[in-house]
All heavy atoms as TSV, in Angstrom:
chain	resi	resn	atom	element	x	y	z
A	1	MET	N	N	-30.667	74.609	-43.769
A	1	MET	CA	C	-31.848	75.092	-43.203
A	1	MET	C	C	-32.605	76.041	-44.117
A	1	MET	O	O	-31.990	76.975	-44.632
A	1	MET	CB	C	-31.499	75.749	-41.882
A	1	MET	CG	C	-32.771	76.315	-41.231
A	1	MET	SD	S	-32.340	77.144	-39.602
A	1	MET	CE	C	-32.096	75.845	-38.522
A	2	ASP	N	N	-33.775	75.786	-44.450
A	2	ASP	CA	C	-34.520	76.662	-45.319
A	2	ASP	C	C	-35.019	77.920	-44.557
A	2	ASP	O	O	-34.953	78.072	-43.365
A	2	ASP	CB	C	-35.701	75.904	-46.034
A	2	ASP	CG	C	-36.648	75.413	-45.052
A	2	ASP	OD1	O	-36.260	75.291	-43.910
A	2	ASP	OD2	O	-37.848	75.110	-45.376
A	3	THR	N	N	-35.487	78.912	-45.398
A	3	THR	CA	C	-35.907	80.107	-44.846
A	3	THR	C	C	-37.061	79.989	-43.812
A	3	THR	O	O	-37.157	80.543	-42.782
A	3	THR	CB	C	-36.314	81.110	-45.904
A	3	THR	OG1	O	-35.269	81.162	-46.791
A	3	THR	CG2	C	-36.595	82.556	-45.310
A	4	TYR	N	N	-38.040	79.096	-44.242
A	4	TYR	CA	C	-39.250	78.965	-43.324
A	4	TYR	C	C	-38.797	78.426	-41.945
A	4	TYR	O	O	-39.261	78.831	-40.989
A	4	TYR	CB	C	-40.248	78.088	-43.962
A	4	TYR	CG	C	-41.483	77.747	-43.175
A	4	TYR	CD1	C	-42.420	78.768	-42.933
A	4	TYR	CD2	C	-41.574	76.548	-42.473
A	4	TYR	CE1	C	-43.459	78.506	-42.062
A	4	TYR	CE2	C	-42.571	76.315	-41.624
A	4	TYR	CZ	C	-43.640	77.282	-41.468
A	4	TYR	OH	O	-44.613	77.062	-40.706
A	5	SER	N	N	-38.008	77.430	-41.928
A	5	SER	CA	C	-37.608	76.871	-40.742
A	5	SER	C	C	-36.803	77.813	-39.826
A	5	SER	O	O	-37.011	77.959	-38.615
A	5	SER	CB	C	-36.771	75.611	-40.939
A	5	SER	OG	O	-37.475	74.648	-41.650
A	6	PHE	N	N	-36.007	78.569	-40.395
A	6	PHE	CA	C	-35.211	79.535	-39.761
A	6	PHE	C	C	-36.146	80.713	-39.204
A	6	PHE	O	O	-36.018	81.008	-38.014
A	6	PHE	CB	C	-34.235	80.310	-40.669
A	6	PHE	CG	C	-33.537	81.452	-39.924
A	6	PHE	CD1	C	-32.568	81.316	-38.949
A	6	PHE	CD2	C	-33.861	82.739	-40.401
A	6	PHE	CE1	C	-31.957	82.353	-38.446
A	6	PHE	CE2	C	-33.189	83.817	-39.807
A	6	PHE	CZ	C	-32.246	83.580	-38.795
A	7	MET	N	N	-37.162	81.153	-39.966
A	7	MET	CA	C	-38.011	82.215	-39.514
A	7	MET	C	C	-38.903	81.631	-38.331
A	7	MET	O	O	-39.280	82.335	-37.366
A	7	MET	CB	C	-38.878	82.700	-40.596
A	7	MET	CG	C	-38.076	83.472	-41.600
A	7	MET	SD	S	-37.254	84.935	-40.952
A	7	MET	CE	C	-38.686	86.027	-40.864
A	8	ARG	N	N	-39.332	80.353	-38.478
A	8	ARG	CA	C	-40.185	79.701	-37.449
A	8	ARG	C	C	-39.449	79.537	-36.154
A	8	ARG	O	O	-39.984	79.903	-35.048
A	8	ARG	CB	C	-40.643	78.340	-38.036
A	8	ARG	CG	C	-41.452	77.532	-37.083
A	8	ARG	CD	C	-42.807	78.183	-36.813
A	8	ARG	NE	N	-43.478	77.542	-35.643
A	8	ARG	CZ	C	-44.475	76.770	-35.819
A	8	ARG	NH1	N	-44.993	76.563	-37.085
A	8	ARG	NH2	N	-45.113	76.176	-34.833
A	9	GLU	N	N	-38.244	79.141	-36.262
A	9	GLU	CA	C	-37.394	78.948	-35.010
A	9	GLU	C	C	-37.099	80.297	-34.353
A	9	GLU	O	O	-37.123	80.421	-33.180
A	9	GLU	CB	C	-36.045	78.409	-35.413
A	9	GLU	CG	C	-35.272	77.907	-34.256
A	9	GLU	CD	C	-34.013	77.018	-34.737
A	9	GLU	OE1	O	-34.292	76.127	-35.422
A	9	GLU	OE2	O	-32.914	77.453	-34.184
A	10	LEU	N	N	-36.815	81.325	-35.216
A	10	LEU	CA	C	-36.634	82.639	-34.662
A	10	LEU	C	C	-37.866	83.199	-33.930
A	10	LEU	O	O	-37.808	83.834	-32.945
A	10	LEU	CB	C	-36.191	83.640	-35.840
A	10	LEU	CG	C	-35.842	85.078	-35.357
A	10	LEU	CD1	C	-34.522	85.076	-34.563
A	10	LEU	CD2	C	-35.685	85.918	-36.620
A	11	ALA	N	N	-39.052	83.049	-34.573
A	11	ALA	CA	C	-40.242	83.539	-34.016
A	11	ALA	C	C	-40.608	82.752	-32.704
A	11	ALA	O	O	-41.152	83.435	-31.851
A	11	ALA	CB	C	-41.371	83.316	-35.025
A	12	ASP	N	N	-40.323	81.547	-32.740
A	12	ASP	CA	C	-40.653	80.780	-31.465
A	12	ASP	C	C	-39.700	81.054	-30.270
A	12	ASP	O	O	-39.984	80.705	-29.180
A	12	ASP	CB	C	-40.521	79.257	-31.799
A	12	ASP	CG	C	-41.709	78.722	-32.594
A	12	ASP	OD1	O	-42.811	79.524	-32.640
A	12	ASP	OD2	O	-41.766	77.694	-33.152
A	13	SER	N	N	-38.569	81.606	-30.544
A	13	SER	CA	C	-37.627	81.846	-29.422
A	13	SER	C	C	-37.366	83.270	-29.239
A	13	SER	O	O	-37.878	83.906	-28.164
A	13	SER	CB	C	-36.298	81.187	-29.784
A	13	SER	OG	O	-35.778	81.611	-30.996
A	14	TRP	N	N	-36.673	83.942	-30.011
A	14	TRP	CA	C	-36.156	85.279	-29.727
A	14	TRP	C	C	-37.299	86.393	-29.911
A	14	TRP	O	O	-37.473	87.291	-29.097
A	14	TRP	CB	C	-35.027	85.687	-30.597
A	14	TRP	CG	C	-33.854	84.895	-30.181
A	14	TRP	CD1	C	-33.250	83.872	-30.909
A	14	TRP	CD2	C	-33.054	84.958	-28.946
A	14	TRP	NE1	N	-32.209	83.314	-30.172
A	14	TRP	CE2	C	-32.088	83.951	-29.015
A	14	TRP	CE3	C	-33.099	85.874	-27.861
A	14	TRP	CZ2	C	-31.155	83.856	-28.017
A	14	TRP	CZ3	C	-32.215	85.585	-26.877
A	14	TRP	CH2	C	-31.294	84.645	-26.916
A	15	VAL	N	N	-38.131	86.229	-30.898
A	15	VAL	CA	C	-39.242	87.182	-31.085
A	15	VAL	C	C	-40.264	87.091	-29.968
A	15	VAL	O	O	-40.766	88.096	-29.500
A	15	VAL	CB	C	-39.862	87.069	-32.423
A	15	VAL	CG1	C	-41.046	87.981	-32.642
A	15	VAL	CG2	C	-38.785	87.264	-33.443
A	16	LEU	N	N	-40.487	85.819	-29.510
A	16	LEU	CA	C	-41.446	85.678	-28.498
A	16	LEU	C	C	-40.873	86.280	-27.146
A	16	LEU	O	O	-41.651	86.896	-26.414
A	16	LEU	CB	C	-41.677	84.098	-28.298
A	16	LEU	CG	C	-42.700	83.740	-27.157
A	16	LEU	CD1	C	-44.096	84.299	-27.522
A	16	LEU	CD2	C	-42.663	82.286	-27.034
A	17	LEU	N	N	-39.617	86.078	-26.903
A	17	LEU	CA	C	-38.892	86.602	-25.789
A	17	LEU	C	C	-39.019	88.149	-25.846
A	17	LEU	O	O	-39.351	88.869	-24.842
A	17	LEU	CB	C	-37.553	86.179	-25.606
A	17	LEU	CG	C	-36.726	86.636	-24.453
A	17	LEU	CD1	C	-37.382	86.316	-23.119
A	17	LEU	CD2	C	-35.305	86.291	-24.492
A	18	ALA	N	N	-38.757	88.795	-27.008
A	18	ALA	CA	C	-38.791	90.156	-27.165
A	18	ALA	C	C	-40.215	90.791	-26.841
A	18	ALA	O	O	-40.366	91.799	-26.263
A	18	ALA	CB	C	-38.298	90.593	-28.553
A	19	MET	N	N	-41.227	90.048	-27.441
A	19	MET	CA	C	-42.595	90.531	-27.206
A	19	MET	C	C	-42.880	90.441	-25.746
A	19	MET	O	O	-43.629	91.317	-25.260
A	19	MET	CB	C	-43.522	89.678	-27.983
A	19	MET	CG	C	-43.524	90.057	-29.579
A	19	MET	SD	S	-44.733	89.459	-30.622
A	19	MET	CE	C	-44.866	87.762	-30.149
A	20	PHE	N	N	-42.435	89.295	-25.027
A	20	PHE	CA	C	-42.862	89.272	-23.598
A	20	PHE	C	C	-42.145	90.386	-22.825
A	20	PHE	O	O	-42.725	90.956	-21.953
A	20	PHE	CB	C	-42.392	87.883	-23.107
A	20	PHE	CG	C	-42.687	87.642	-21.688
A	20	PHE	CD1	C	-44.098	87.498	-21.315
A	20	PHE	CD2	C	-41.746	87.655	-20.709
A	20	PHE	CE1	C	-44.330	87.373	-19.856
A	20	PHE	CE2	C	-42.014	87.482	-19.337
A	20	PHE	CZ	C	-43.288	87.322	-18.979
A	21	VAL	N	N	-40.953	90.680	-23.166
A	21	VAL	CA	C	-40.226	91.737	-22.543
A	21	VAL	C	C	-40.898	93.131	-22.722
A	21	VAL	O	O	-41.055	93.959	-21.807
A	21	VAL	CB	C	-38.706	91.756	-22.849
A	21	VAL	CG1	C	-38.002	92.985	-22.398
A	21	VAL	CG2	C	-38.106	90.546	-22.288
A	22	PHE	N	N	-41.361	93.328	-23.931
A	22	PHE	CA	C	-42.062	94.578	-24.262
A	22	PHE	C	C	-43.333	94.623	-23.494
A	22	PHE	O	O	-43.757	95.641	-22.939
A	22	PHE	CB	C	-42.396	94.639	-25.751
A	22	PHE	CG	C	-43.105	95.749	-26.177
A	22	PHE	CD1	C	-42.511	96.981	-26.298
A	22	PHE	CD2	C	-44.467	95.705	-26.504
A	22	PHE	CE1	C	-43.283	98.190	-26.604
A	22	PHE	CE2	C	-45.175	96.778	-26.939
A	22	PHE	CZ	C	-44.566	98.048	-26.960
A	23	PHE	N	N	-44.092	93.474	-23.358
A	23	PHE	CA	C	-45.321	93.476	-22.678
A	23	PHE	C	C	-45.086	93.826	-21.085
A	23	PHE	O	O	-45.744	94.605	-20.591
A	23	PHE	CB	C	-46.016	92.121	-22.743
A	23	PHE	CG	C	-47.138	91.805	-21.887
A	23	PHE	CD1	C	-48.342	92.527	-22.176
A	23	PHE	CD2	C	-47.117	91.107	-20.684
A	23	PHE	CE1	C	-49.479	92.319	-21.382
A	23	PHE	CE2	C	-48.169	90.912	-19.914
A	23	PHE	CZ	C	-49.398	91.502	-20.195
A	24	VAL	N	N	-44.085	93.252	-20.549
A	24	VAL	CA	C	-43.731	93.520	-19.120
A	24	VAL	C	C	-43.301	95.001	-18.942
A	24	VAL	O	O	-43.737	95.613	-17.982
A	24	VAL	CB	C	-42.720	92.516	-18.615
A	24	VAL	CG1	C	-42.169	92.914	-17.277
A	24	VAL	CG2	C	-43.261	91.138	-18.534
A	25	ALA	N	N	-42.581	95.459	-19.878
A	25	ALA	CA	C	-42.108	96.886	-19.831
A	25	ALA	C	C	-43.365	97.845	-19.917
A	25	ALA	O	O	-43.460	98.839	-19.237
A	25	ALA	CB	C	-41.145	97.239	-20.888
A	26	VAL	N	N	-44.329	97.532	-20.763
A	26	VAL	CA	C	-45.565	98.445	-20.858
A	26	VAL	C	C	-46.324	98.357	-19.555
A	26	VAL	O	O	-46.806	99.384	-19.067
A	26	VAL	CB	C	-46.366	98.039	-22.070
A	26	VAL	CG1	C	-47.797	98.690	-22.027
A	26	VAL	CG2	C	-45.666	98.399	-23.390
A	27	ILE	N	N	-46.438	97.161	-18.998
A	27	ILE	CA	C	-47.243	97.019	-17.768
A	27	ILE	C	C	-46.505	97.881	-16.651
A	27	ILE	O	O	-47.124	98.513	-15.874
A	27	ILE	CB	C	-47.338	95.483	-17.298
A	27	ILE	CG1	C	-48.227	94.800	-18.398
A	27	ILE	CG2	C	-47.945	95.380	-15.988
A	27	ILE	CD1	C	-49.677	95.326	-18.514
A	28	LEU	N	N	-45.204	97.723	-16.477
A	28	LEU	CA	C	-44.477	98.378	-15.451
A	28	LEU	C	C	-44.589	99.900	-15.695
A	28	LEU	O	O	-44.698	100.695	-14.802
A	28	LEU	CB	C	-43.046	97.982	-15.391
A	28	LEU	CG	C	-42.811	96.501	-14.905
A	28	LEU	CD1	C	-41.370	96.166	-14.995
A	28	LEU	CD2	C	-43.304	96.415	-13.538
A	29	TRP	N	N	-44.587	100.325	-16.928
A	29	TRP	CA	C	-44.629	101.787	-17.320
A	29	TRP	C	C	-46.075	102.347	-16.892
A	29	TRP	O	O	-46.208	103.449	-16.402
A	29	TRP	CB	C	-44.371	102.037	-18.688
A	29	TRP	CG	C	-44.336	103.501	-19.077
A	29	TRP	CD1	C	-43.294	104.406	-18.746
A	29	TRP	CD2	C	-45.384	104.192	-19.642
A	29	TRP	NE1	N	-43.738	105.585	-19.220
A	29	TRP	CE2	C	-44.983	105.523	-19.838
A	29	TRP	CE3	C	-46.648	103.883	-20.214
A	29	TRP	CZ2	C	-45.761	106.476	-20.369
A	29	TRP	CZ3	C	-47.383	104.792	-20.740
A	29	TRP	CH2	C	-47.014	106.104	-20.840
A	30	ALA	N	N	-47.033	101.494	-17.167
A	30	ALA	CA	C	-48.524	102.006	-16.883
A	30	ALA	C	C	-48.669	102.072	-15.432
A	30	ALA	O	O	-49.453	102.984	-14.916
A	30	ALA	CB	C	-49.411	101.036	-17.575
A	31	PHE	N	N	-48.111	101.234	-14.582
A	31	PHE	CA	C	-48.393	101.229	-13.210
A	31	PHE	C	C	-47.233	101.824	-12.400
A	31	PHE	O	O	-47.102	101.574	-11.211
A	31	PHE	CB	C	-48.614	99.759	-12.728
A	31	PHE	CG	C	-49.920	99.270	-13.137
A	31	PHE	CD1	C	-50.026	98.362	-14.161
A	31	PHE	CD2	C	-51.164	99.663	-12.518
A	31	PHE	CE1	C	-51.228	97.862	-14.595
A	31	PHE	CE2	C	-52.349	99.194	-12.982
A	31	PHE	CZ	C	-52.386	98.324	-14.016
A	32	ARG	N	N	-46.444	102.627	-13.014
A	32	ARG	CA	C	-45.354	103.329	-12.304
A	32	ARG	C	C	-45.993	104.311	-11.244
A	32	ARG	O	O	-47.090	104.780	-11.427
A	32	ARG	CB	C	-44.447	104.046	-13.162
A	32	ARG	CG	C	-44.950	105.247	-13.843
A	32	ARG	CD	C	-44.040	105.857	-14.861
A	32	ARG	NE	N	-44.553	107.078	-15.315
A	32	ARG	CZ	C	-45.497	107.230	-16.267
A	32	ARG	NH1	N	-46.107	106.143	-16.766
A	32	ARG	NH2	N	-45.866	108.339	-16.690
A	33	PRO	N	N	-45.286	104.565	-10.069
A	33	PRO	CA	C	-45.830	105.371	-9.056
A	33	PRO	C	C	-46.073	106.764	-9.454
A	33	PRO	O	O	-47.107	107.439	-9.007
A	33	PRO	CB	C	-44.699	105.331	-8.051
A	33	PRO	CG	C	-43.878	104.185	-8.297
A	33	PRO	CD	C	-43.947	103.922	-9.773
A	34	GLY	N	N	-45.324	107.436	-10.276
A	34	GLY	CA	C	-45.579	108.739	-10.743
A	34	GLY	C	C	-46.616	109.026	-11.660
A	34	GLY	O	O	-46.955	110.146	-12.061
A	35	GLY	N	N	-47.259	107.930	-12.308
A	35	GLY	CA	C	-48.141	108.068	-13.377
A	35	GLY	C	C	-49.645	108.364	-12.985
A	35	GLY	O	O	-50.360	108.721	-13.755
A	36	SER	N	N	-49.862	108.163	-11.691
A	36	SER	CA	C	-51.346	108.309	-11.274
A	36	SER	C	C	-51.756	109.688	-11.401
A	36	SER	O	O	-52.936	109.930	-11.804
A	36	SER	CB	C	-51.443	107.735	-9.886
A	36	SER	OG	O	-50.749	108.596	-9.005
A	37	LYS	N	N	-50.993	110.758	-11.211
A	37	LYS	CA	C	-51.473	112.073	-11.373
A	37	LYS	C	C	-51.839	112.400	-12.825
A	37	LYS	O	O	-52.823	113.048	-13.097
A	37	LYS	CB	C	-50.438	113.030	-10.855
A	37	LYS	CG	C	-50.781	114.526	-10.923
A	37	LYS	CD	C	-49.752	115.438	-10.448
A	37	LYS	CE	C	-49.689	115.498	-8.964
A	37	LYS	NZ	N	-48.650	116.436	-8.476
A	38	THR	N	N	-51.021	111.920	-13.714
A	38	THR	CA	C	-51.266	112.136	-15.119
A	38	THR	C	C	-52.523	111.436	-15.580
A	38	THR	O	O	-53.345	111.974	-16.313
A	38	THR	CB	C	-50.067	111.490	-15.965
A	38	THR	OG1	O	-48.803	112.295	-15.576
A	38	THR	CG2	C	-50.268	111.768	-17.425
A	39	TYR	N	N	-52.730	110.229	-15.099
A	39	TYR	CA	C	-54.012	109.471	-15.501
A	39	TYR	C	C	-55.175	110.077	-14.887
A	39	TYR	O	O	-56.231	110.037	-15.566
A	39	TYR	CB	C	-53.836	107.959	-15.120
A	39	TYR	CG	C	-52.748	107.222	-15.838
A	39	TYR	CD1	C	-51.871	106.424	-15.095
A	39	TYR	CD2	C	-52.530	107.388	-17.181
A	39	TYR	CE1	C	-50.836	105.765	-15.771
A	39	TYR	CE2	C	-51.504	106.742	-17.840
A	39	TYR	CZ	C	-50.678	105.906	-17.080
A	39	TYR	OH	O	-49.652	105.257	-17.734
A	40	ASP	N	N	-55.148	110.666	-13.716
A	40	ASP	CA	C	-56.233	111.334	-13.111
A	40	ASP	C	C	-56.614	112.601	-13.874
A	40	ASP	O	O	-57.803	112.806	-14.172
A	40	ASP	CB	C	-55.959	111.716	-11.636
A	40	ASP	CG	C	-55.913	110.480	-10.768
A	40	ASP	OD1	O	-56.544	109.534	-11.044
A	40	ASP	OD2	O	-55.260	110.612	-9.606
A	41	ALA	N	N	-55.657	113.295	-14.406
A	41	ALA	CA	C	-55.906	114.506	-15.181
A	41	ALA	C	C	-56.509	114.139	-16.515
A	41	ALA	O	O	-57.445	114.784	-16.997
A	41	ALA	CB	C	-54.610	115.254	-15.439
A	42	ILE	N	N	-56.072	112.990	-17.159
A	42	ILE	CA	C	-56.564	112.554	-18.458
A	42	ILE	C	C	-58.057	112.026	-18.129
A	42	ILE	O	O	-58.947	112.339	-18.942
A	42	ILE	CB	C	-55.728	111.531	-18.973
A	42	ILE	CG1	C	-54.346	112.138	-19.411
A	42	ILE	CG2	C	-56.399	110.805	-20.112
A	42	ILE	CD1	C	-53.345	111.142	-19.787
A	43	ALA	N	N	-58.329	111.437	-17.036
A	43	ALA	CA	C	-59.612	110.881	-16.818
A	43	ALA	C	C	-60.656	112.033	-16.575
A	43	ALA	O	O	-61.892	111.801	-16.842
A	43	ALA	CB	C	-59.636	110.053	-15.609
A	44	ASN	N	N	-60.261	113.194	-16.200
A	44	ASN	CA	C	-61.097	114.309	-15.864
A	44	ASN	C	C	-61.342	115.268	-17.130
A	44	ASN	O	O	-62.061	116.298	-16.957
A	44	ASN	CB	C	-60.596	115.174	-14.718
A	44	ASN	CG	C	-60.852	114.339	-13.393
A	44	ASN	OD1	O	-61.832	113.544	-13.262
A	44	ASN	ND2	N	-60.003	114.486	-12.465
A	45	ILE	N	N	-60.794	114.909	-18.214
A	45	ILE	CA	C	-60.844	115.763	-19.410
A	45	ILE	C	C	-62.367	115.894	-19.790
A	45	ILE	O	O	-62.811	117.027	-20.028
A	45	ILE	CB	C	-60.029	115.253	-20.587
A	45	ILE	CG1	C	-58.593	115.570	-20.259
A	45	ILE	CG2	C	-60.451	115.847	-21.918
A	45	ILE	CD1	C	-57.581	114.996	-21.250
A	46	PRO	N	N	-63.172	114.924	-19.891
A	46	PRO	CA	C	-64.576	115.122	-20.321
A	46	PRO	C	C	-65.375	115.954	-19.297
A	46	PRO	O	O	-66.418	116.539	-19.701
A	46	PRO	CB	C	-65.155	113.597	-20.371
A	46	PRO	CG	C	-63.964	112.752	-20.434
A	46	PRO	CD	C	-62.921	113.464	-19.725
A	47	LEU	N	N	-64.988	116.037	-18.030
A	47	LEU	CA	C	-65.757	116.824	-17.056
A	47	LEU	C	C	-65.182	118.196	-16.934
A	47	LEU	O	O	-65.703	118.960	-16.042
A	47	LEU	CB	C	-65.657	116.016	-15.787
A	47	LEU	CG	C	-66.224	114.518	-15.861
A	47	LEU	CD1	C	-66.009	113.829	-14.549
A	47	LEU	CD2	C	-67.644	114.503	-16.226
A	48	ARG	N	N	-64.119	118.530	-17.593
A	48	ARG	CA	C	-63.422	119.801	-17.321
A	48	ARG	C	C	-64.366	121.035	-17.597
A	48	ARG	O	O	-64.333	121.991	-16.794
A	48	ARG	CB	C	-62.203	119.828	-18.174
A	48	ARG	CG	C	-61.305	121.055	-17.842
A	48	ARG	CD	C	-60.022	121.046	-18.647
A	48	ARG	NE	N	-59.237	119.697	-18.232
A	48	ARG	CZ	C	-58.190	119.369	-19.029
A	48	ARG	NH1	N	-57.907	119.953	-20.122
A	48	ARG	NH2	N	-57.663	118.177	-18.613
A	49	ASP	N	N	-65.048	121.046	-18.602
A	49	ASP	CA	C	-65.861	122.244	-18.962
A	49	ASP	C	C	-67.334	122.100	-18.615
A	49	ASP	O	O	-68.127	122.875	-19.059
A	49	ASP	CB	C	-65.866	122.436	-20.492
A	49	ASP	CG	C	-64.446	122.655	-20.981
A	49	ASP	OD1	O	-63.733	123.369	-20.098
A	49	ASP	OD2	O	-64.006	122.382	-22.085
A	50	ASP	N	N	-67.729	121.184	-17.729
A	50	ASP	CA	C	-69.129	121.075	-17.295
A	50	ASP	C	C	-69.392	122.194	-16.305
A	50	ASP	O	O	-68.656	122.576	-15.543
A	50	ASP	CB	C	-69.371	119.710	-16.623
A	50	ASP	CG	C	-69.449	118.636	-17.607
A	50	ASP	OD1	O	-69.523	118.952	-18.849
A	50	ASP	OD2	O	-69.549	117.392	-17.153
A	51	THR	N	N	-70.645	122.659	-16.378
A	51	THR	CA	C	-71.154	123.693	-15.402
A	51	THR	C	C	-71.611	122.948	-14.160
A	51	THR	O	O	-72.133	121.778	-14.331
A	51	THR	CB	C	-72.257	124.473	-16.031
A	51	THR	OG1	O	-73.229	123.614	-16.437
A	51	THR	CG2	C	-71.699	125.279	-17.210
A	52	PRO	N	N	-71.599	123.541	-13.086
A	52	PRO	CA	C	-72.146	122.800	-11.879
A	52	PRO	C	C	-73.609	122.701	-11.992
A	52	PRO	O	O	-74.369	123.527	-12.573
A	52	PRO	CB	C	-71.688	123.792	-10.711
A	52	PRO	CG	C	-71.129	125.027	-11.304
A	52	PRO	CD	C	-71.012	124.726	-12.719
A	53	PRO	N	N	-74.141	121.694	-11.341
A	53	PRO	CA	C	-75.543	121.406	-11.474
A	53	PRO	C	C	-76.402	122.519	-10.854
A	53	PRO	O	O	-77.621	122.648	-11.205
A	53	PRO	CB	C	-75.693	120.050	-10.709
A	53	PRO	CG	C	-74.430	119.618	-10.195
A	53	PRO	CD	C	-73.435	120.732	-10.578
A	54	THR	N	N	-75.990	123.225	-9.962
A	54	THR	CA	C	-76.813	124.370	-9.376
A	54	THR	C	C	-77.042	125.467	-10.315
A	54	THR	O	O	-78.123	126.096	-10.274
A	54	THR	CB	C	-76.136	124.913	-8.118
A	54	THR	OG1	O	-74.757	125.406	-8.431
A	54	THR	CG2	C	-75.987	123.888	-7.028
A	55	ALA	N	N	-76.244	125.706	-11.369
A	55	ALA	CA	C	-76.464	126.729	-12.296
A	55	ALA	C	C	-77.541	126.364	-13.266
A	55	ALA	O	O	-78.294	127.233	-13.717
A	55	ALA	CB	C	-75.202	126.900	-13.140
A	56	ASN	N	N	-77.806	125.092	-13.433
A	56	ASN	CA	C	-78.870	124.640	-14.398
A	56	ASN	C	C	-80.179	124.735	-13.721
A	56	ASN	O	O	-81.175	124.896	-14.360
A	56	ASN	CB	C	-78.667	123.181	-14.908
A	56	ASN	CG	C	-77.419	123.075	-15.808
A	56	ASN	OD1	O	-77.132	124.159	-16.505
A	56	ASN	ND2	N	-76.843	121.993	-15.941
A	57	ARG	N	N	-80.280	124.645	-12.435
A	57	ARG	CA	C	-81.583	124.640	-11.623
A	57	ARG	C	C	-82.230	125.989	-11.702
A	57	ARG	O	O	-83.403	126.109	-11.643
A	57	ARG	CB	C	-81.371	124.223	-10.216
A	57	ARG	CG	C	-81.051	122.774	-10.174
A	57	ARG	CD	C	-81.036	122.321	-8.669
A	57	ARG	NE	N	-80.606	120.932	-8.585
A	57	ARG	CZ	C	-80.169	120.357	-7.485
A	57	ARG	NH1	N	-80.071	121.088	-6.355
A	57	ARG	NH2	N	-79.763	119.088	-7.504
A	58	SER	N	N	-81.363	127.058	-11.755
A	58	SER	CA	C	-81.902	128.373	-11.743
A	58	SER	C	C	-82.680	128.775	-13.099
A	58	SER	O	O	-83.512	129.601	-13.083
A	58	SER	CB	C	-80.884	129.413	-11.488
A	58	SER	OG	O	-79.877	129.454	-12.511
A	59	THR	N	N	-82.328	128.056	-14.090
A	59	THR	CA	C	-82.951	128.428	-15.457
A	59	THR	C	C	-84.283	127.819	-15.561
A	59	THR	O	O	-85.113	128.226	-16.311
A	59	THR	CB	C	-82.113	128.007	-16.598
A	59	THR	OG1	O	-81.834	126.616	-16.507
A	59	THR	CG2	C	-80.805	128.798	-16.487
A	60	THR	N	N	-84.621	126.659	-14.845
A	60	THR	CA	C	-85.917	126.010	-14.970
A	60	THR	C	C	-86.809	126.508	-13.832
A	60	THR	O	O	-86.441	126.522	-12.695
A	60	THR	CB	C	-85.710	124.585	-14.823
A	60	THR	OG1	O	-85.146	124.180	-13.708
A	60	THR	CG2	C	-84.887	123.958	-15.938
A	61	LYS	N	N	-87.972	126.884	-14.236
A	61	LYS	CA	C	-88.964	127.279	-13.341
A	61	LYS	C	C	-90.152	126.220	-13.125
A	61	LYS	O	O	-90.482	125.637	-14.135
A	61	LYS	CB	C	-89.620	128.616	-13.723
A	61	LYS	CG	C	-88.693	129.813	-13.634
A	61	LYS	CD	C	-89.390	131.060	-14.077
A	61	LYS	CE	C	-88.470	132.254	-14.027
A	61	LYS	NZ	N	-89.160	133.571	-14.341
A	62	LYS	N	N	-90.534	126.036	-11.993
A	62	LYS	CA	C	-91.610	125.166	-11.727
A	62	LYS	C	C	-92.935	125.860	-11.775
A	62	LYS	O	O	-93.061	127.020	-11.186
A	62	LYS	CB	C	-91.438	124.445	-10.348
A	62	LYS	CG	C	-90.418	123.508	-10.242
A	62	LYS	CD	C	-90.386	122.774	-9.020
A	62	LYS	CE	C	-89.264	121.733	-8.925
A	62	LYS	NZ	N	-89.358	120.873	-7.778
A	63	GLY	N	N	-93.885	125.308	-12.483
A	63	GLY	CA	C	-95.140	125.940	-12.644
A	63	GLY	C	C	-96.044	125.552	-11.454
A	63	GLY	O	O	-95.668	124.704	-10.621
A	64	PRO	N	N	-97.262	126.015	-11.476
A	64	PRO	CA	C	-98.225	125.637	-10.465
A	64	PRO	C	C	-98.700	124.155	-10.485
A	64	PRO	O	O	-99.051	123.645	-9.458
A	64	PRO	CB	C	-99.394	126.559	-10.688
A	64	PRO	CG	C	-99.301	127.154	-12.003
A	64	PRO	CD	C	-97.837	127.021	-12.400
A	65	THR	N	N	-98.579	123.516	-11.625
A	65	THR	CA	C	-98.949	122.187	-11.744
A	65	THR	C	C	-97.897	121.238	-11.390
A	65	THR	O	O	-98.066	120.046	-11.194
A	65	THR	CB	C	-99.422	121.834	-13.170
A	65	THR	OG1	O	-98.387	122.083	-14.113
A	65	THR	CG2	C	-100.680	122.612	-13.495
A	66	ASP	N	N	-96.553	121.681	-11.340
A	66	ASP	CA	C	-95.399	120.866	-11.007
A	66	ASP	C	C	-95.500	120.576	-9.519
A	66	ASP	O	O	-95.811	121.336	-8.672
A	66	ASP	CB	C	-94.107	121.471	-11.334
A	66	ASP	CG	C	-94.011	121.682	-12.789
A	66	ASP	OD1	O	-94.637	120.850	-13.495
A	66	ASP	OD2	O	-93.219	122.560	-13.201
A	67	VAL	N	N	-95.166	119.405	-9.184
A	67	VAL	CA	C	-95.193	118.908	-7.749
A	67	VAL	C	C	-93.670	118.794	-7.289
A	67	VAL	O	O	-92.949	118.406	-7.843
A	67	VAL	CB	C	-95.968	117.603	-7.552
A	67	VAL	CG1	C	-95.909	117.143	-6.073
A	67	VAL	CG2	C	-97.324	117.706	-8.026
């Protein structure tokens, strides 16, 4: 058996199985029950330092021509 045939057979069987098991493990890890709190905290990172919208309204004044 030459090297190419051996590598091809290995990739078609055991490596494919290993990649599928890794894929399933990553999916199960991402959707585990305790992970939602962590993902919510990560999702709110861009909004963490925002000021409330009421603070911005006090700095703008409406003139007599504004409706």
